[in-house]
Every structure is written in C-alpha cells, then in structure tokens.
C-alpha positions as CSV (number, residue, x, y, z in Angstrom):
1,M,99.9,110.9,76.2
2,A,100.2,114.5,77.3
3,N,99.3,115.0,80.9
4,I,97.0,117.9,80.1
5,N,93.2,117.7,79.6
6,R,92.6,119.1,76.2
7,T,89.2,120.5,77.2
8,T,90.1,122.2,80.4
9,G,93.8,122.9,79.7
10,K,94.6,121.7,83.2
11,A,96.5,118.6,84.4
12,L,94.7,115.3,84.0
13,R,92.9,114.5,87.2
14,A,92.8,111.1,88.9
15,H,90.9,109.9,92.0
16,V,92.3,106.8,93.7
17,A,90.0,104.9,96.1
18,G,91.9,103.1,98.8
19,A,95.3,104.0,100.4
20,G,96.8,100.5,100.7
21,F,100.0,99.5,98.8
22,A,98.3,99.4,95.4
23,G,96.5,102.8,95.8
24,L,99.5,104.6,97.2
25,T,101.7,103.2,94.4
26,A,99.2,104.3,91.7
27,A,98.8,107.7,93.3
28,I,102.6,108.3,93.5
29,A,103.4,107.0,90.0
30,L,100.6,109.1,88.4
31,R,101.7,112.2,90.3
32,Q,105.3,111.7,89.2
33,N,104.0,111.8,85.7
34,G,102.3,115.1,86.2
35,W,98.7,114.1,87.1
36,D,96.6,115.9,89.6
37,V,95.9,113.1,92.1
38,T,93.6,112.8,95.0
39,L,93.8,109.7,97.2
40,H,90.7,108.7,99.2
41,E,90.9,106.7,102.4
42,K,87.7,105.7,104.3
43,D,89.4,105.6,107.7
44,S,90.4,108.6,109.8
45,E,94.1,108.0,109.2
46,L,96.4,106.3,106.8
47,R,97.7,103.1,108.4
48,A,98.6,99.6,107.4
49,F,96.6,96.5,108.3
50,G,98.2,93.1,108.9
51,A,101.6,92.1,110.1
52,G,104.6,91.3,107.8
53,I,105.2,91.3,104.1
54,Y,107.7,89.9,101.5
55,L,108.8,92.0,98.6
56,W,110.8,90.5,95.7
57,H,112.8,91.9,92.9
58,N,109.6,93.1,91.1
59,G,108.3,95.0,94.1
60,L,111.7,96.4,95.0
61,R,112.1,97.8,91.5
62,V,108.7,99.5,91.8
63,L,110.0,101.2,95.0
64,E,113.1,102.3,93.0
65,G,110.8,103.7,90.3
66,I,108.9,105.8,92.7
67,D,112.0,106.8,94.7
68,A,111.0,105.1,97.9
69,L,113.5,102.2,98.0
70,N,116.1,103.7,100.3
71,D,113.5,104.4,103.0
72,V,112.2,100.9,102.8
73,L,115.6,99.1,102.8
74,H,116.5,100.7,106.1
75,G,115.0,98.5,108.9
76,T,114.3,95.5,106.8
77,H,115.9,92.1,106.3
78,T,117.0,89.7,103.6
79,P,117.6,86.2,105.1
80,P,120.6,84.2,104.0
81,A,118.2,81.4,102.9
82,Y,114.6,80.3,102.7
83,E,114.6,77.1,104.6
84,T,111.8,74.5,104.6
85,W,111.3,72.0,107.5
86,M,109.0,69.0,107.5
87,H,108.3,67.6,111.0
88,N,111.0,69.9,112.5
89,K,113.8,68.6,110.2
90,S,115.3,70.7,107.4
91,V,114.5,69.4,103.9
92,S,115.7,72.3,101.7
93,K,117.5,75.7,101.7
94,E,116.8,78.0,98.7
95,T,118.8,81.2,97.9
96,F,117.0,82.0,94.5
97,N,120.3,82.4,92.6
98,G,120.8,85.8,94.3
99,L,117.4,87.2,93.3
100,P,116.7,90.2,95.6
101,W,114.0,89.8,98.2
102,R,113.2,91.5,101.5
103,I,111.0,91.0,104.6
104,M,109.5,93.9,106.5
105,T,106.6,94.9,108.6
106,R,103.6,96.1,106.6
107,S,103.6,99.3,108.6
108,H,107.2,100.0,107.6
109,L,106.4,99.7,103.9
110,H,103.2,101.6,104.2
111,N,104.8,104.5,106.1
112,A,107.5,104.8,103.4
113,L,104.8,105.0,100.7
114,V,102.8,107.6,102.6
115,K,105.9,109.7,103.1
116,R,106.6,109.6,99.3
117,A,103.0,110.4,98.4
118,H,103.1,113.5,100.5
119,A,106.5,114.4,99.1
120,V,105.3,114.3,95.5
121,G,102.2,116.3,96.2
122,V,99.4,113.7,96.2
123,T,96.2,115.2,97.8
124,V,95.1,112.8,100.6
125,R,91.6,112.8,101.9
126,T,90.8,110.7,105.0
127,N,87.2,109.9,106.2
128,S,86.5,109.8,102.4
129,E,85.0,106.5,101.3
130,A,84.3,105.8,97.7
131,V,80.9,103.9,97.4
132,S,80.4,103.8,93.6
133,A,81.9,104.8,90.3
134,E,80.8,105.3,86.7
135,A,82.7,104.3,83.6
136,D,82.6,107.9,82.3
137,G,84.9,109.0,85.2
138,R,82.6,109.9,88.1
139,L,83.2,108.8,91.7
140,T,80.6,109.0,94.4
141,L,81.6,109.2,98.1
142,Q,79.7,108.1,101.2
143,S,79.1,111.8,101.9
144,G,77.1,112.1,98.7
145,E,79.8,114.2,96.9
146,V,80.2,113.3,93.3
147,L,83.7,113.9,91.8
148,E,84.6,114.0,88.1
149,A,88.0,112.9,86.8
150,D,89.9,111.7,83.8
151,L,90.7,108.4,85.6
152,I,89.3,106.5,88.6
153,V,91.5,103.9,90.2
154,G,89.7,101.3,92.4
155,A,92.2,100.1,94.9
156,D,89.7,99.6,97.7
157,G,90.4,96.0,98.5
158,V,88.7,92.6,98.4
159,G,85.3,94.1,99.2
160,S,85.7,96.9,96.6
161,K,82.7,99.1,96.3
162,V,84.1,100.7,93.2
163,R,84.3,97.3,91.5
164,D,80.9,96.0,92.7
165,S,79.1,99.2,91.7
166,L,80.2,98.7,88.1
167,G,79.1,95.1,87.9
168,F,82.4,93.4,87.0
169,K,81.9,89.7,86.8
170,Q,83.9,87.8,89.3
171,D,84.8,84.3,90.6
172,R,85.8,84.1,94.2
173,W,86.8,81.0,96.1
174,V,88.2,80.3,99.5
175,S,90.6,77.5,100.3
176,T,90.5,75.0,103.3
177,D,93.4,76.6,105.0
178,G,93.9,80.0,106.7
179,I,96.5,82.0,108.5
180,I,97.1,84.1,111.6
181,R,99.6,86.8,110.9
182,L,101.5,88.5,113.8
183,I,104.5,90.7,114.6
184,V,106.3,89.7,117.8
185,P,109.7,90.5,119.3
186,R,112.5,88.4,117.7
187,M,114.0,87.2,121.0
188,K,116.8,85.5,119.1
189,D,118.9,85.1,122.2
190,K,116.1,83.1,123.9
191,L,115.9,80.6,121.1
192,G,117.9,77.4,121.1
193,D,120.5,76.1,118.6
194,E,118.0,74.1,116.5
195,A,118.3,76.6,113.6
196,E,119.9,79.5,111.9
197,W,117.4,82.1,113.2
198,D,118.3,84.7,110.6
199,N,116.8,82.5,107.9
200,T,113.2,82.4,106.8
201,I,112.1,79.0,108.1
202,D,108.9,77.5,106.7
203,M,108.0,74.9,109.3
204,W,105.5,72.2,108.3
205,N,103.8,69.5,110.3
206,L,101.2,67.3,108.7
207,E,100.8,64.8,111.5
208,P,99.2,64.4,113.9
209,R,97.5,67.6,112.8
210,V,98.2,70.1,110.0
211,Q,100.0,73.2,111.3
212,R,102.6,75.4,109.7
213,I,104.6,78.4,111.0
214,L,106.3,80.7,108.5
215,Y,109.1,82.2,110.6
216,S,110.2,85.5,109.0
217,P,112.7,87.9,110.6
218,C,111.9,91.5,109.6
219,N,114.8,93.2,111.3
220,K,116.9,92.9,114.4
221,E,113.9,93.5,116.7
222,E,110.8,92.3,114.9
223,L,109.6,88.8,113.8
224,Y,106.8,88.1,111.4
225,L,105.0,84.9,112.2
226,G,102.4,83.3,109.9
227,L,100.6,80.5,111.6
228,M,98.6,78.3,109.2
229,A,95.9,75.7,110.1
230,P,92.8,74.4,108.4
231,A,89.7,76.4,109.0
232,A,88.1,73.2,110.2
233,D,90.6,73.0,113.1
234,P,89.0,75.0,116.0
235,R,92.2,75.1,118.1
236,G,94.6,75.9,115.2
237,S,92.3,78.6,113.9
238,K,91.5,80.1,117.3
239,V,92.4,83.7,118.1
240,P,93.8,84.9,120.3
241,L,96.3,82.1,119.9
242,D,95.8,78.7,121.6
243,L,99.3,78.7,123.0
244,E,99.3,75.0,124.0
245,V,98.4,73.6,120.6
246,W,101.2,75.6,118.9
247,V,103.9,75.0,121.5
248,E,103.1,71.3,121.3
249,M,104.1,71.2,117.6
250,F,106.9,73.9,117.7
251,P,108.4,73.8,121.2
252,F,111.6,75.6,120.2
253,L,109.5,78.7,119.4
254,E,107.8,78.9,122.7
255,P,109.3,82.3,123.7
256,C,108.0,83.9,120.5
257,L,104.7,82.0,120.6
258,A,104.1,83.1,124.2
259,E,104.3,86.7,123.0
260,A,102.0,86.0,120.1
261,A,99.4,84.5,122.4
262,K,99.1,87.9,124.2
263,L,97.9,89.7,121.0
264,E,94.2,90.2,121.5
265,A,93.8,91.8,118.0
266,A,95.0,88.7,116.2
267,R,92.7,87.4,113.5
268,Y,92.4,84.3,111.4
269,D,92.0,84.8,107.6
270,K,91.1,82.2,105.1
271,Y,93.1,82.0,101.9
272,A,91.0,83.7,99.2
273,T,91.2,84.2,95.4
274,T,89.3,86.7,93.3
275,K,89.3,86.6,89.5
276,L,87.5,89.2,87.3
277,D,86.4,89.1,83.7
278,S,88.1,92.5,83.2
279,W,90.1,95.0,85.2
280,V,88.8,98.1,83.3
281,K,85.6,99.8,82.3
282,G,85.8,103.1,80.5
283,K,87.9,105.4,82.6
284,V,88.0,103.1,85.6
285,A,90.8,100.7,86.4
286,L,91.0,98.2,89.3
287,V,94.3,97.4,91.0
288,G,95.4,95.2,93.9
289,D,93.0,92.9,95.8
290,S,90.0,94.6,94.2
291,A,91.1,93.0,90.9
292,H,93.1,90.0,91.8
293,A,93.3,88.9,95.4
294,M,95.4,85.8,95.6
295,C,96.6,83.1,98.1
296,P,99.8,84.1,99.8
297,A,101.8,80.9,98.9
298,L,104.2,82.8,96.5
299,A,104.2,86.0,98.6
300,Q,103.3,88.0,95.5
301,G,100.0,89.7,96.5
302,A,101.6,93.0,97.2
303,G,104.3,92.7,94.6
304,C,101.9,92.1,91.8
305,A,99.6,94.9,93.1
306,M,102.4,97.4,93.1
307,V,103.8,96.3,89.7
308,N,100.3,96.7,88.2
309,A,99.7,100.1,89.8
310,F,103.1,101.3,88.6
311,S,102.6,99.9,85.1
312,L,99.2,101.6,84.9
313,A,101.0,105.0,85.1
314,Q,103.4,103.9,82.4
315,D,100.7,103.0,79.9
316,L,98.8,106.2,80.6
317,A,101.9,108.2,79.7
318,E,102.1,106.5,76.3
319,Q,98.6,106.2,74.9
320,S,96.4,108.8,73.1
321,S,93.4,108.4,75.4
322,V,92.8,107.1,79.0
323,E,90.4,104.4,77.7
324,D,92.9,103.1,75.2
325,A,95.7,103.2,77.8
326,L,93.7,101.1,80.3
327,V,92.9,98.4,77.7
328,S,96.6,98.3,76.6
329,W,97.7,98.1,80.3
330,E,95.5,95.2,81.1
331,R,96.4,93.3,78.0
332,R,100.1,93.9,78.7
333,I,100.4,93.2,82.4
334,R,97.5,90.8,83.3
335,P,98.9,87.5,82.0
336,L,101.7,87.5,84.5
337,T,99.3,88.2,87.4
338,D,96.9,85.5,86.2
339,H,99.8,83.0,86.1
340,T,101.0,84.0,89.5
341,Q,97.5,83.9,91.0
342,A,96.7,80.5,89.5
343,L,100.0,78.9,90.7
344,S,99.7,80.5,94.1
345,G,96.2,79.0,94.5
346,E,97.5,75.6,93.3
347,Y,100.4,75.7,95.8
348,A,98.0,76.6,98.6
349,A,95.4,73.9,97.8
350,N,98.1,71.2,97.6
351,R,100.3,72.5,100.4
352,S,103.1,72.2,97.8
353,L,105.6,74.4,99.7
354,S,105.9,71.7,102.3
355,K,108.0,69.6,99.9
356,G,110.8,72.2,99.8
357,N,112.7,73.5,96.7
358,M,109.4,74.7,95.3
359,F,110.5,78.2,94.2
360,T,111.1,77.0,90.7
361,N,111.6,79.3,87.7
362,E,107.8,79.1,87.1
363,A,107.1,80.1,90.7
364,L,109.6,83.0,90.5
365,E,108.3,84.4,87.2
366,A,106.6,87.4,88.8
367,A,109.5,88.0,91.2
368,R,112.0,88.1,88.2
369,Y,110.0,90.8,86.3
370,D,111.5,94.3,86.1
371,P,108.6,96.7,85.7
372,I,110.9,99.6,84.9
373,K,112.6,97.9,82.0
374,R,109.6,95.6,81.3
375,V,111.9,92.6,81.0
376,Y,112.7,89.5,83.1
377,S,116.1,90.9,84.1
378,W,117.3,88.5,86.7
379,P,118.9,85.1,85.9
380,Q,116.7,82.1,86.3
381,N,116.9,80.0,89.5
382,Q,119.4,77.2,89.2
C-alpha cells in the first residue's frame, strides 16, 4: 500500500507502545517504509531489562533487514557447540548444521536497536505510557492525551494495557519452574579444565534436587547465567542467590556463582505463556510478549517477536488498507509462532532439554525461517 494517508495527504502515522525489542523493531521497520512513527516508552529512558539473550538465524536476518546487524555482531559470541550435561557429565554436543546463532547481553542488542531507531528518524517519547487503545486508531496516554493514528502497535509486554483495554481473549498459564537470569564476569581463567568454556553448556541435575544452569558466554568479558529451579524450592528460587545451594551442585562454577550472589537486583521469574484469540483489532496490532509470551526453552521469545514486528511492516507495505494488512499479517505469520510457543511450553513442562540432542528440525523451525525472503532458507539439522 502507498505510505500516504489519502485523506490528509501526509505520511501514514503509527504509534508504537513499548520500546522493547518488538516495539523498536516495528518502529524501525515502519519508518524505513516511509511511515511517520512515534515510539512511546513509559519509563524515563530507553533501557533493556533482563540479562542475556540468544538470537538465531531468524532474528539475525531481521537485524540485517533493519540495518542493525553489524552493530550487534561486534561484542557478541557464537559458541562452537551447544553442550548438554546431566549430573555434570556431557551427554550431547549440537552444532545445528551450521545454522547461525548468537549470544549477547540484552543491553547490547537494545542499544543497537535504539541507535538504529534514532538514525532512521523514529520519534521517541519517554515518560509516555499508553493506557488504552481503540480499534479505530486512537491511543490514550497516562497523561490523558489522546492520539490518532493509522496504526497502533501494542508492544507493551506481558501486562499490556493496550491489549487489555481492547478485551482480547487470552489464556495464560505458568509452569512449575522458573529462572534467575544474571550477567557476571566470565573469569574463564579461574575455571578448571572440566569443560570447553567457550561452549554454551546446559547443565542439569535432577537429583537430589532439580537445578539447572544455562552457561552462556556473551563475549570475552561477560557471561550470561540462567539458573533454573522449581518455584516450590525456596532455596533454589531465592534471590539474591543462595550461593551454598548452587555451589553444592555446580562446584566448578564457584568463581562465577560467587559474583552472581552479589547481585542484589536479581529476580526469579516463573516460566509463563500467553495465547490470544487474535493479535489484531481494527487498526491495532499486538507484537511480542503482549501477544505471545512463551517459555524460554527454545530461546525464541525475542526472535519470534522481532520476526513478527518486521513482518508486520512488510504486509502493511503490500495491502490496500491497514485493516486488511493486519489480518493478512496474522494469518501469514502466526502459525509459526503458535508452533514455537507450544513446543517451547512442552519442552519446559517436561524438562526435555535435559535429554540432550533436543534441537530437532521441529524445534529449529522458527530459527530456520528467513523473514526477508519468507522461506526456510537454512538446511535442516542433521
């Protein structure tokens, strides 16, 4: 569709609520297609929440499509292998048949997206919280200001006020396990010879208690640790970290765990899934966790969010109306997200990754998707 409003003769206008990965990606992609885009962030500054993140081929292709890939690649890491341990012994090493993947801090990715948003001319408003939306394209802010647009994008997270104000039907469930996510110094020289410390190592112990550490190097200096324990375990879910209970299970990581235990701002998050009856109403589209929060088992929460945000701009460039484009977009892109969300939830519920060699072709379906060419462009895992 043309990027001009036929009534006003001006560029089509979009308001995006939420400046996380999904909101930033949507704002950049729309702006690159000629839209007048305003991005609203409720906090006083644009900043990332959380610790580390995995991006696969699909997410990396989105970064290429919005011209942010080079900034992201510098200062990030692709491990030689994804290794799985059970009771501190290696049970598998997976290389995904060369499928591109990358580990980084969330702040590194977020900073690159913010830089790109400014470069393409997205208008950024901080201290600007969206509290409700209407299907005809009106957005109300906490201040009481009402804004009109050709498109409203709700990218305001799990607790989305844009979503809830429009009455989308949703199912939401929480699993028995949760995770503490932290960034600590790598201290590779202080670790022993038990492992190849440049690998991702998914360390599982199911006896005498359930504890898991996902050891993920982000770069030469920073390490992303994901410490999983059941919510019913008061010591495993305790924050700040109960150092003794983690060192008892993973003694070889004591230097890193000691640093992790110092982090007062650590938090324990339960695995959660949100599924909606629809992602669109009129001129409003939901992307990211507001639409499809998923368990982190397949490390595709951010990847799917960014792919869907990028794909939204694609469909809007091709349809005769915003409403038609949103319907077409959801029909086209949602099945892959639904598949990924369901399998990720199943893996989390059954602790399937502990078996090793679980990144099957089915599990890597989202990772293999190329959102620019709209094909599964990478060879299947062997």
